[in-house]
C-alpha positions in Angstrom: 0.0 0.0 0.0 2.8 2.4 1.0 4.7 1.7 -2.2 1.6 2.3 -4.3 1.0 5.6 -2.6 4.7 6.6 -3.2 4.4 5.8 -6.9 1.2 7.7 -7.1 2.7 10.8 -5.4 5.7 10.6 -7.7 3.6 10.4 -10.8 1.4 13.2 -9.7 4.4 15.5 -9.2 5.7 14.6 -12.6 2.4 15.4 -14.2 2.4 18.8 -12.7 5.2 19.9 -15.0 4.9 17.4 -17.9 2.9 18.2 -21.0 -0.6 16.8 -21.1 0.1 13.8 -23.2 -3.4 12.4 -22.8 -5.1 15.7 -23.4 -8.9 15.4 -24.0 -8.6 18.0 -26.7 -8.3 16.6 -30.2 -5.3 17.7 -32.3 -7.5 18.7 -35.2 -9.6 20.9 -32.9 -6.4 22.6 -31.6 -5.1 23.2 -35.1 -8.3 25.0 -36.1 -8.2 27.1 -32.9 -4.5 28.0 -33.4 -5.2 29.1 -36.9 -8.0 31.3 -35.8 -5.8 32.9 -33.1 -3.1 33.5 -35.7 -5.6 35.3 -38.0 -6.8 37.7 -35.2 -3.6 38.2 -33.3 -3.5 42.0 -33.6 -2.9 44.4 -30.8 0.7 43.6 -29.8 1.7 41.1 -27.1 -0.8 42.4 -24.6 -3.7 41.9 -26.9 -2.5 38.5 -28.2 -2.0 37.2 -24.7 -5.4 38.4 -23.7 -7.0 36.6 -26.7 -5.3 33.3 -25.7 -6.4 33.7 -22.1 -10.0 34.4 -23.1 -10.2 31.5 -25.6 -8.1 28.8 -23.9 -8.7 29.5 -20.2 -12.0 31.2 -19.9 -14.1 29.9 -22.8 -12.8 26.4 -23.7 -11.1 25.7 -20.4 -8.3 23.7 -22.1 -5.6 25.2 -19.9 -5.9 26.1 -16.2 -5.3 29.6 -14.9 -2.3 28.4 -12.9 -0.6 26.8 -15.8 -1.3 29.7 -18.1 0.3 32.2 -15.6 3.3 29.8 -15.1 3.9 29.7 -18.8 3.5 33.5 -19.2 6.0 34.2 -16.4 8.5 31.8 -18.0 8.1 33.4 -21.5 8.6 36.8 -20.0 12.1 35.6 -19.0 13.1 34.6 -22.5 14.5 36.4 -25.5 12.1 36.7 -28.4 8.4 37.5 -28.8 6.7 36.4 -25.5 3.2 36.0 -27.0 4.4 33.5 -29.7 6.4 31.6 -27.1 3.4 31.5 -24.8 1.4 30.0 -27.8 4.2 27.4 -28.2 4.2 26.5 -24.5 0.4 26.1 -24.4 0.4 24.0 -27.5 3.2 21.9 -26.0 1.1 21.4 -22.8 -1.8 20.1 -24.9 -0.1 17.9 -27.4 3.7 17.8 -26.7 6.1 18.7 -29.5 3.6 18.5 -32.3 1.3 20.7 -30.4 4.0 23.3 -29.8 5.1 23.3 -33.4 1.5 23.7 -34.6 0.7 26.5 -32.2 3.9 28.4 -32.9 3.8 28.1 -36.7 0.2 29.0 -37.0 0.6 32.0 -34.7 3.0 33.7 -37.1 2.0 32.2 -40.5 -0.8 34.5 -41.5 1.1 37.6 -40.6 4.3 36.4 -42.3 2.4 35.7 -45.6 0.8 39.1 -45.4 4.1 40.9 -44.7 5.7 39.1 -47.7 3.0 40.3 -50.0 3.2 43.8 -48.7 7.0 43.8 -49.1 6.5 43.0 -52.8 4.0 45.8 -53.2 6.3 48.2 -51.3 9.2 47.5 -53.6 7.2 47.9 -56.8 4.8 50.7 -55.8 6.7 52.4 -53.0 7.9 55.4 -55.1 4.3 56.4 -56.1 3.0 59.6 -54.6 0.0 57.7 -53.2 2.1 55.3 -51.2 4.5 58.0 -50.0 1.6 60.0 -48.7 0.2 57.0 -46.8 3.6 56.3 -45.2 4.1 60.0 -44.3 1.2 59.7 -41.9 2.1 56.2 -40.8 5.6 57.2 -39.7 4.3 60.0 -37.5 1.8 57.6 -35.9 4.6 54.9 -35.3 6.6 57.5 -33.4 3.6 58.1 -31.2 3.2 54.3 -30.7 6.8 53.9 -29.6 6.6 56.8 -27.2 3.4 55.2 -25.7 5.3 51.9 -25.3 8.1 53.7 -23.5 5.6 55.4 -21.2 4.0 52.1 -20.3 7.2 50.2 -19.6 8.8 53.1 -17.7 5.7 53.4 -15.5 6.0 49.7 -14.5 9.8 49.6 -14.0 11.5 52.8 -13.1 10.0 53.0 -9.5 12.2 50.1 -8.5 15.4 50.9 -6.6 18.4 51.4 -9.0 16.2 51.1 -12.1 16.4 54.8 -13.0 20.2 54.8 -12.9 20.4 51.8 -15.1 17.9 53.2 -17.6 19.7 56.6 -17.9 23.0 54.8 -18.2 21.7 52.6 -21.0 20.3 55.6 -22.9 23.6 57.5 -22.5 25.5 54.5 -23.7 23.2 54.0 -26.8 22.7 57.7 -27.8 26.0 59.3 -26.9 28.6 56.4 -27.1 26.7 54.3 -29.7 27.3 51.1 -27.6 25.8 48.0 -29.2 22.7 46.4 -27.8 24.4 43.1 -26.7 26.9 45.1 -24.6 24.2 47.1 -22.9 22.2 43.9 -22.1 25.3 42.2 -20.5 26.2 45.3 -18.5 22.6 45.8 -17.4 22.3 42.1 -16.3 25.5 42.5 -14.1 24.2 45.7 -12.7 20.9 44.2 -11.9 22.5 41.4 -9.9 24.7 43.9 -8.1 22.3 46.7 -7.2 18.7 45.6 -7.7 16.9 43.6 -4.9 16.0 40.1 -5.5 12.3 39.4 -5.8 10.4 37.0 -3.6 8.6 34.0 -5.0 5.3 34.7 -6.6 2.3 34.6 -4.3 0.5 31.3 -4.1 3.7 29.3 -4.7 5.4 27.4 -2.0 9.1 27.4 -1.4 9.6 23.9 -2.6 10.0 23.8 -6.3 8.3 21.0 -8.2 11.0 18.7 -9.6 11.0 17.9 -13.3 9.9 14.4 -14.3 12.5 11.6 -14.3 14.6 11.8 -17.5 13.6 15.4 -18.3 17.2 16.6 -18.2 18.4 14.0 -20.8 15.4 14.6 -23.0 16.0 18.4 -22.9 19.6 18.0 -23.9 18.6 15.9 -26.9 15.9 18.4 -27.9 18.5 21.2 -27.6 20.7 19.4 -30.0 17.9 18.8 -32.5 16.8 22.5 -32.3 20.4 23.8 -32.7 20.9 21.7 -35.8 17.6 23.0 -37.3 18.4 26.6 -36.3 22.1 26.8 -37.4 22.3 24.0 -40.0 21.0 25.9 -43.0 23.2 28.9 -42.0 26.3 26.6 -41.9 25.5 25.1 -45.3 25.1 28.6 -46.8 28.4 29.7 -45.2 30.4 27.0 -46.9 28.4 27.1 -50.2 28.3 30.9 -50.7 31.0 32.3 -48.4 30.8 34.7 -45.4 30.4 37.9 -47.4 27.1 37.1 -49.2 23.9 38.9 -48.1 22.2 35.6 -47.0 25.0 34.6 -44.6 25.3 38.1 -43.2 21.6 38.2 -42.5 21.5 34.7 -41.1 24.4 35.5 -38.7 23.0 38.8 -37.6 19.5 37.7 -37.0 20.7 34.5 -35.2 22.7 36.7 -32.8 19.7 39.0 -32.4 17.5 36.1 -31.4 19.7 35.5 -28.4 19.7 39.0 -27.0 16.1 40.1 -27.9 14.9 40.7 -24.3 12.2 43.2 -23.6 9.9 42.8 -26.6 10.0 44.2 -30.1 10.3 47.9 -29.3 13.5 47.3 -27.3 14.9 45.1 -30.1 14.1 47.7 -32.8 16.8 49.9 -31.5 19.5 47.2 -32.1 17.9 46.2 -35.4 17.8 49.8 -36.6 21.4 50.4 -35.5 22.7 47.4 -37.5 20.4 47.1 -40.5 20.4 50.9 -41.3 23.7 52.2 -40.0 26.0 49.2 -40.3 24.8 47.0 -43.1 22.8 49.6 -45.1 20.1 47.0 -46.0 17.5 49.8 -45.9 17.1 53.5 -45.0 15.8 54.9 -41.7 12.6 56.0 -43.5 12.1 52.5 -44.9 12.6 51.1 -41.4 9.8 53.2 -40.2 7.6 52.0 -43.1 8.3 48.4 -42.2 7.3 49.0 -38.6 4.1 50.6 -39.8 3.3 47.5 -41.9 4.1 45.2 -39.0 1.8 47.2 -36.7 -1.2 46.7 -39.0 -0.8 42.9 -39.6 -1.5 39.9 -37.4 1.3 38.2 -35.5 4.2 39.5 -33.4 5.6 42.9 -34.2 9.0 41.4 -34.6 7.8 40.2 -38.0 9.3 43.5 -39.2 12.6 41.5 -39.5 11.0 39.8 -42.5 10.6 43.1 -44.2 14.2 44.0 -43.5 15.5 40.7 -44.8 13.4 41.0 -48.0 14.6 44.5 -48.8 18.2 43.8 -48.0 18.4 40.6 -50.2 16.2 42.2 -53.0 18.8 45.0 -53.4 21.8 42.6 -53.3 20.6 39.5 -55.1 24.0 38.3 -56.4 23.3 35.9 -59.3 19.6 35.4 -58.3 16.6 37.3 -59.6 15.9 40.1 -57.2 12.4 38.8 -56.3 13.8 35.3 -55.6 16.6 36.7 -53.5 14.1 38.8 -51.6 12.0 35.8 -50.8 15.0 33.8 -49.7 16.2 36.6 -47.5 12.8 36.9 -45.9 12.5 33.1 -45.4 16.0 32.8 -43.9 15.4 35.8 -41.6 12.1 34.2 -40.3 13.9 30.9 -39.8 16.8 32.0 -37.7 14.5 34.4 -35.7 11.7 32.1 -34.8 13.3 28.6 -34.6 15.1 29.6 -31.3 11.7 30.4 -29.8 10.7 26.7 -30.1 14.0 25.7 -28.6 13.6 27.8 -25.5 10.1 26.2 -24.9 10.9 22.6 -25.8 14.1 22.6 -23.8 13.0 24.7 -20.8 9.3 23.7 -20.5 9.9 20.9 -18.0 11.9 23.3 -15.7 9.4 26.2 -15.7 9.0 26.4 -11.9 12.6 25.9 -11.1 13.6 28.8 -13.4 11.0 31.1 -11.9 12.4 30.4 -8.4 16.0 31.6 -9.3 16.3 35.0 -7.6 19.6 35.9 -9.1 18.1 35.4 -12.6 15.2 37.5 -11.6 17.5 40.3 -10.4 19.5 40.1 -13.7 16.3 40.3 -15.7 15.2 43.3 -13.7 18.4 45.1 -14.6 17.9 44.2 -18.3 14.3 45.5 -18.2 15.4 48.8 -16.6 18.0 49.2 -19.3 15.3 48.6 -22.0 13.5 51.7 -20.9 16.6 53.7 -21.9 17.0 51.8 -25.1 13.4 52.3 -26.1 13.7 56.0 -25.4 16.8 56.1 -27.6 14.8 54.5 -30.3 12.0 57.0 -29.9 14.5 59.9 -30.1 16.2 58.3 -33.2 12.8 57.9 -34.9 11.6 61.4 -33.8 14.6 63.2 -35.2 14.0 61.6 -38.7 10.3 62.0 -38.7 9.9 65.5 -37.4 12.9 67.1 -39.0 14.1 67.0 -42.7 17.7 67.7 -41.9 20.2 66.6 -39.2 23.7 67.7 -38.5 26.6 66.1 -36.6 27.6 67.4 -33.2 31.0 66.7 -31.5 30.8 66.1 -27.8 33.6 64.9 -25.6 35.2 63.2 -28.6 31.9 61.5 -29.6 29.7 62.4 -32.6 25.9 62.5 -32.4 23.2 63.8 -34.7 21.1 66.7 -33.7 18.3 68.4 -35.7 18.5 71.6 -37.7 15.8 73.6 -35.9 14.8 75.5 -39.1 14.3 72.1 -40.9 11.3 71.0 -38.8 8.3 69.5 -40.6 5.1 71.1 -39.2 2.8 68.6 -40.9 4.6 65.6 -39.4 4.6 67.3 -36.0 0.9 68.0 -36.2 0.0 64.4 -37.2 2.4 63.1 -34.4 0.8 65.3 -31.7 -2.8 64.4 -32.8 -2.1 60.6 -32.9 -0.3 60.7 -29.6 -3.3 62.5 -28.0 -5.7 60.0 -29.6 -3.7 57.0 -28.3 -3.2 58.4 -24.8 -5.9 60.9 -23.8 -8.5 59.5 -26.2 -7.6 55.8 -25.6 -8.4 55.1 -29.2 -7.5 51.8 -30.8 -4.3 51.6 -32.8 -6.3 50.0 -35.6 -8.4 53.2 -35.9 -5.6 55.7 -35.3 -3.1 54.2 -37.9 -5.5 54.4 -40.9 -6.6 57.9 -39.9 -2.9 59.0 -39.7 -2.3 57.4 -43.1 -5.3 59.2 -44.5 -4.0 62.5 -43.1 -0.6 61.9 -44.7 -2.3 61.2 -48.1 -4.4 64.3 -47.9 -1.4 66.4 -47.1 0.6 65.0 -50.0 -2.1 65.1 -52.6 -4.0 68.2 -51.7 -1.8 70.6 -49.6 1.7 70.2 -51.0 0.5 70.9 -54.6 -0.8 74.2 -53.4 
């Protein structure tokens, strides 16, 4: 009797952190639901997470509230888009690896196909006055969206002890000294462990962490090997076939590195992406980067799908021996691959250890430091965008041996400033939906270009 009870206890503990292999939900039903979620996953990570909670926890009751929150807390610790990783985790809970694959792929597939189609239209129609007018308004609205994101994150983070110092230091390092994003992340993590208080365990959790099921460590190492092979295998093949200087290898290596340091969501990552894609590699211009962000804001899926637009434009303009349209598609596909395959790896490898990772206080302190630094990085991004949207001319300024760009005051753009102020008021004071404000801003830009400029 005692042995049977011990075996029962052991099995119940394992089931607390193992995926639900015997899920009552059919795989075909889950496929249909994940596709539906992928088609309506607008509104950024907050909106996407809210949709999954409503459908999976409240309406269908496929996932318990506790497991949903455990998965969300884990995904917030990871680099990459947290909403997509949460979808992978929930799919993994329901149907193991095939469930995670289905959920993660269907979450981004509709948006990826739409971004690809819009990238083609942008290349072939982007110089028309109609499209330029639309994007004139969209850029001003995107600047307002980024500032709103900074305000939300700063309100949550900067009240913590030491957070303001880390945020200001990160901004200074990015704007004045042009430090790279990975360097800022590493320094912020060390500062977080040194100066920020460790956080207590979440309420409702006891101090004894549930142990992973027997054999979970070995299985996780095997899964890590498979995922690494899938992630980096195509890049290694391209490296030896084409050489390190080709556009595809450069994009693959850059976006693979970015996938590892992409903490804090898309807006934090955009600063690093813009710094490298625009200033270092010259795959696209600052204006085109804003256009791509506007496209990603208005399509389903995670905002980080903007990397597909960057990959497409960069490869289209440096196709080598390929047709430009084919090179663009290959660049877009490779960029998607190396950006999102790591998301599956983080979940499949770390899923059995969710509670143990959440209980690591040093890790929590390091991530608090990173999150504080991201406030400074996002503000740097907003400033970088703002200078290019609201002014038509910038000039270099030497300061303590470093060079930064400042606006020529007489080169301000009153129309862009007006659209920016109105959209910012609509989003903040008016609490209007981004899906209403963006089209209105695009319409305002079109009216300005078509009706007012000709006068």
